[in-house]
C-alpha positions in Angstrom: 0.0 0.0 0.0 1.4 3.4 -0.9 0.7 6.1 1.7 0.9 9.7 0.7 1.8 12.6 3.0 -1.3 14.1 4.6 -1.1 17.2 2.5 -1.3 15.2 -0.7 -4.6 13.4 0.2 -7.7 14.9 -1.4 -10.5 15.7 1.0 -12.8 13.3 -0.8 -10.5 10.4 0.3 -10.6 11.2 4.0 -12.8 9.1 6.3 -15.7 11.1 7.8 -14.9 12.3 11.3 -17.9 10.4 12.8 -16.5 7.1 11.6 -12.9 7.9 12.7 -14.1 9.0 16.1 -16.0 5.7 16.5 -12.9 3.7 15.8 -10.9 5.8 18.4 -13.7 5.3 20.9 -13.3 1.5 20.5 -9.6 1.7 21.5 -10.3 4.0 24.5 -13.1 1.8 25.8 -11.7 -1.7 25.0 -12.3 -2.9 28.5 -15.9 -1.7 28.5 -16.6 -3.5 25.2 -16.1 -6.8 27.0 -19.4 -6.2 28.8 -21.9 -7.3 26.2 -25.4 -5.9 26.0 -27.8 -8.5 27.2 -30.7 -9.2 24.9 -33.4 -11.8 24.7 -35.5 -13.5 22.1 -38.9 -15.2 22.0 -39.9 -17.7 19.4 -39.3 -16.3 15.9 -40.3 -17.3 12.4 -37.8 -16.9 9.5 -37.3 -13.3 8.5 -39.3 -11.9 11.4 -37.9 -9.1 13.6 -36.3 -10.5 16.8 -38.4 -9.6 19.9 -36.6 -8.6 23.1 -37.7 -10.6 26.2 -36.6 -9.5 29.6 -34.7 -12.0 31.7 -33.4 -14.2 28.9 -29.7 -14.3 28.6 -28.4 -15.4 25.2 -24.7 -15.1 26.1 -24.5 -18.7 25.0 -26.5 -20.6 22.4 -28.4 -22.6 25.0 -31.3 -20.2 25.4 -31.7 -19.5 21.7 -34.6 -20.8 19.5 -33.1 -23.0 16.8 -34.4 -22.1 13.3 -32.1 -24.5 11.5 -32.1 -27.7 13.6 -30.6 -30.1 11.0 -27.4 -28.3 9.9 -24.7 -30.1 8.1 -21.4 -29.7 9.9 -18.5 -28.2 7.9 -14.9 -29.4 7.7 -13.9 -25.8 7.1 -14.8 -24.7 10.7 -12.2 -23.5 13.1 -11.8 -25.2 16.5 -11.7 -21.9 18.3 -14.3 -20.9 20.8 -17.2 -19.0 19.3 -18.0 -15.4 20.4 -21.2 -15.3 22.5 -24.3 -14.4 20.6 -25.0 -11.3 22.7 -21.6 -9.8 21.7 -22.0 -10.6 18.1 -25.3 -8.8 17.9 -24.4 -5.8 20.1 -21.2 -4.8 18.3 -21.5 -4.5 14.5 -20.8 -2.4 11.5 -23.9 -1.8 9.4 -23.7 1.8 8.3 -27.1 1.7 6.7 -28.4 2.0 10.3 -25.7 4.4 11.7 -22.0 4.6 12.4 -22.0 3.7 16.0 -21.3 0.0 16.7 -24.6 -0.2 18.7 -26.8 1.5 16.1 -27.5 -1.7 14.1 -29.1 -3.5 17.1 -31.0 -0.3 18.0 -32.3 0.6 14.6 -32.2 -2.4 12.2 -35.6 -3.7 13.3 -37.1 -1.3 10.8 -35.9 -3.6 8.0 -38.5 -5.8 6.3 -36.8 -9.0 5.3 -39.8 -10.9 3.8 -40.4 -11.1 0.9 -36.8 -10.9 -0.3 -35.2 -11.7 -3.6 -31.8 -11.4 -5.3 -31.5 -10.2 -8.9 -28.6 -11.8 -10.9 -27.5 -10.0 -14.0 -24.5 -9.3 -16.3 -22.2 -11.9 -17.8 -24.4 -15.0 -17.1 -26.1 -17.4 -19.4 -29.3 -17.5 -17.3 -29.9 -14.1 -15.7 -32.8 -14.0 -13.3 -34.2 -13.6 -9.8 -34.1 -16.0 -6.9 -36.0 -15.5 -3.7 -35.1 -16.4 -0.1 -37.7 -19.1 0.2 -36.2 -20.9 -2.8 -32.6 -20.5 -1.5 -33.7 -22.1 1.8 -35.7 -24.8 0.1 -33.2 -25.9 -2.6 -29.8 -25.5 -1.2 -28.2 -27.5 1.6 -27.3 -25.3 4.6 -24.4 -26.0 6.9 -22.8 -24.4 10.0 -19.3 -23.0 9.5 -17.4 -21.5 12.4 -15.3 -18.7 10.9 -13.1 -16.0 12.2 -14.3 -12.5 11.2 -11.6 -9.8 11.2 -12.4 -6.1 11.1 -10.0 -3.5 9.8 -10.2 -1.5 13.0 -8.4 -4.2 14.9 -11.0 -6.4 16.4 -12.1 -9.9 15.6 -14.8 -12.5 16.4 -15.4 -16.2 15.9 -18.9 -16.8 14.5 -20.9 -20.0 13.9 -22.4 -18.9 10.6 -25.3 -20.7 8.9 -25.1 -20.6 5.1 -24.4 -22.2 1.7 -21.3 -22.1 -0.5 -21.7 -19.1 -2.9 -20.4 -21.3 -5.7 -23.5 -23.4 -5.6 -25.7 -20.4 -6.2 -23.4 -19.0 -8.9 -23.5 -22.3 -10.9 -27.2 -22.0 -11.2 -26.9 -18.8 -13.3 -24.0 -20.1 -15.5 -21.4 -17.3 -15.7 -19.9 -16.7 -19.2 -16.2 -16.8 -20.0 -16.3 -13.0 -19.7 -17.3 -13.1 -16.0 -14.1 -12.2 -14.2 -15.7 -10.4 -11.3 -19.0 -10.3 -9.4 -20.4 -7.2 -7.8 -22.8 -7.3 -4.9 -25.3 -4.5 -4.0 -27.3 -4.0 -0.8 -30.8 -2.7 -0.5 -31.3 1.0 -1.1 -34.2 2.2 1.0 -33.6 5.1 3.4 -37.1 4.7 4.9 -36.0 1.3 6.2 -32.3 2.1 6.5 -32.1 5.6 8.1 -28.3 5.6 7.9 -28.6 6.0 4.2 -29.7 9.6 4.8 -26.1 10.3 5.7 -24.2 10.6 2.4 -20.7 9.7 3.6 -21.0 6.7 1.3 -22.5 6.6 -2.1 -25.5 4.3 -1.5 -26.4 1.5 -2.2 -23.4 -0.2 -0.6 -21.5 -2.3 -3.1 -18.7 -4.8 -2.8 -17.0 -7.2 -5.2 -14.9 -10.4 -5.6 -12.8 -11.8 -8.3 -14.7 -14.8 -9.8 -12.2 -17.4 -8.4 -12.6 -15.8 -4.9 -16.4 -16.0 -5.2 -16.2 -19.7 -6.3 -13.7 -20.7 -3.5 -15.2 -23.2 -1.2 -14.6 -21.0 1.9 -16.8 -18.2 0.5 -20.5 -18.5 1.7 -23.7 -16.7 1.7 -25.0 -16.6 5.2 -28.6 -16.8 6.2 -28.1 -17.2 10.0 -25.8 -17.7 12.9 -25.8 -19.8 16.0 -28.4 -22.0 14.4 -31.0 -19.3 14.1 -32.1 -16.9 11.4 -29.7 -14.1 10.7 -30.5 -11.2 13.0 -31.3 -7.9 11.3 -28.3 -6.2 12.9 -26.0 -8.8 11.4 -27.1 -8.4 7.8 -30.5 -10.1 7.4 -31.7 -11.9 5.4 -28.6 -12.7 3.3 -25.0 -11.5 3.6 -21.6 -12.5 2.2 -18.9 -14.1 4.4 -15.3 -14.3 3.1 -13.3 -15.4 6.1 -9.8 -14.5 4.8 -10.8 -10.9 4.1 -11.6 -7.9 6.3 -15.1 -7.6 7.5 -16.1 -4.6 5.3 -16.0 -7.1 2.4 -18.9 -9.0 4.0 -21.7 -7.0 2.4 -25.1 -7.3 4.1 -28.8 -7.4 3.0 -27.8 -8.4 -0.6 -30.4 -7.7 -3.3 -28.3 -7.9 -6.5 -25.3 -9.7 -8.0 -23.8 -8.5 -11.3 -21.2 -10.5 -13.1 -18.6 -8.3 -14.9 -15.6 -8.5 -17.1 -13.9 -5.4 -15.5 -13.2 -4.9 -11.8 -16.2 -3.3 -10.2 -16.1 -0.1 -8.2 -16.9 -0.7 -4.5 -18.2 1.6 -1.8 -15.1 1.8 0.3 -12.7 2.2 -2.7 -14.9 5.1 -3.8 -14.9 6.6 -0.4 -11.3 6.1 0.7 -9.1 4.2 -1.8 -5.8 4.6 0.0 -7.2 2.7 3.0 -9.5 0.2 1.5 -8.3 -1.8 -1.5 -10.3 -4.1 -3.7 -8.9 -7.3 -2.3 -9.1 -6.5 1.4 -7.1 -9.6 2.3 -6.1 -9.8 6.0 -2.4 -9.0 5.9 -0.5 -8.0 9.0 2.4 -6.6 6.9 0.2 -4.0 5.2 -0.8 -1.2 7.6 -3.9 0.9 7.4 -2.9 4.6 6.9 -3.9 5.3 10.6 -3.0 2.1 12.4 -1.1 -1.1 12.3 -2.7 -4.4 11.3 -0.2 -6.6 13.2 -2.4 -7.1 16.3 -6.0 -7.7 16.9 -8.3 -7.9 19.9 -10.8 -10.7 20.0 -14.2 -9.4 21.3 -14.4 -10.5 24.9 -10.7 -10.6 25.5 -8.4 -8.0 27.1 -5.1 -8.8 25.6 -4.3 -8.5 21.9 -3.1 -11.4 19.7 -1.0 -11.5 16.6 -3.0 -11.1 13.3 -2.6 -14.1 11.1 -1.9 -13.9 7.4 -5.2 -14.3 5.5 -6.8 -14.4 8.9 -5.4 -17.9 9.4 -6.6 -19.3 6.1 -3.3 -19.0 4.2 -3.1 -22.7 3.5 -6.5 -22.7 1.7 -6.3 -19.4 -0.2 -2.7 -18.2 -0.7 -2.6 -19.9 -4.1 -5.2 -17.4 -5.4 -2.6 -14.7 -5.1 0.6 -16.3 -6.5 2.9 -13.8 -8.1 0.8 -10.8 -6.9 2.3 -7.9 -5.0 0.1 -7.9 -1.9 1.2 -4.5 -0.9 0.0 -3.1 -4.2 -3.1 -5.3 -4.5 -4.2 -4.7 -0.9 
């Protein structure tokens, strides 16, 4: 990554103060962040808003209703201890609902997640639309316990429920020109009040190279901890790419476009010197404002060393052979 002197950086490439201050607040209040917000749930149906019930402690999965009782276990799962459900839902980035880490849990219940469909267009033989009910009915779901690493220096271990993205992609038959796939989130400021703030050019977009999208580690998640995906964590459908930083995991997906050229993504457009297209976890490439060599697991006080490709180097390093990972960051 090339880092220019501050005077050479155009104002359009500077992170908004509200986001920067939020990241600084995390570092100041690291100890307090270990105390998770206690939330509860009553029985839910798929895609319904979670209902808070007093006195129920979901800090472990024991008290949670199970929406997916017959999940296929995955050989890709890490053996590390999962982050408690309450901490996963109480501390999240979902800027469509605000820039504070607690905003998604506070405001995301305005999102209507049923009916929901995903449009598939571009360089595919069979463009079309697929709805969530069909995804749940026709694809085999499994639980994958993945690390999630955020660029600000924190990490979690989450038991995702999902399906390999490659299985969905095959259905639409990408052409030989399909080198990339771009994902778009829902654009609806009435449901997503954070979109009234124009620090990003909505809708939120992200992208993968086609071989990354087809890699067996890449999944579309519809849930976590055996239950339907909470609104604050990207309901009803989000991307999970475990060897990349969390901002690559676009939430509330409504569109996939297959392209010959590398797509423009939201964070490249907003701050290209900090957020590259690849977003691979790489402790040797610093963010312009902080090092990436260490991370703090949510719920822990001491930091740990950041692993190359978030610990998935054995599985994915071959995707980037002969690439300069400081240039293609």
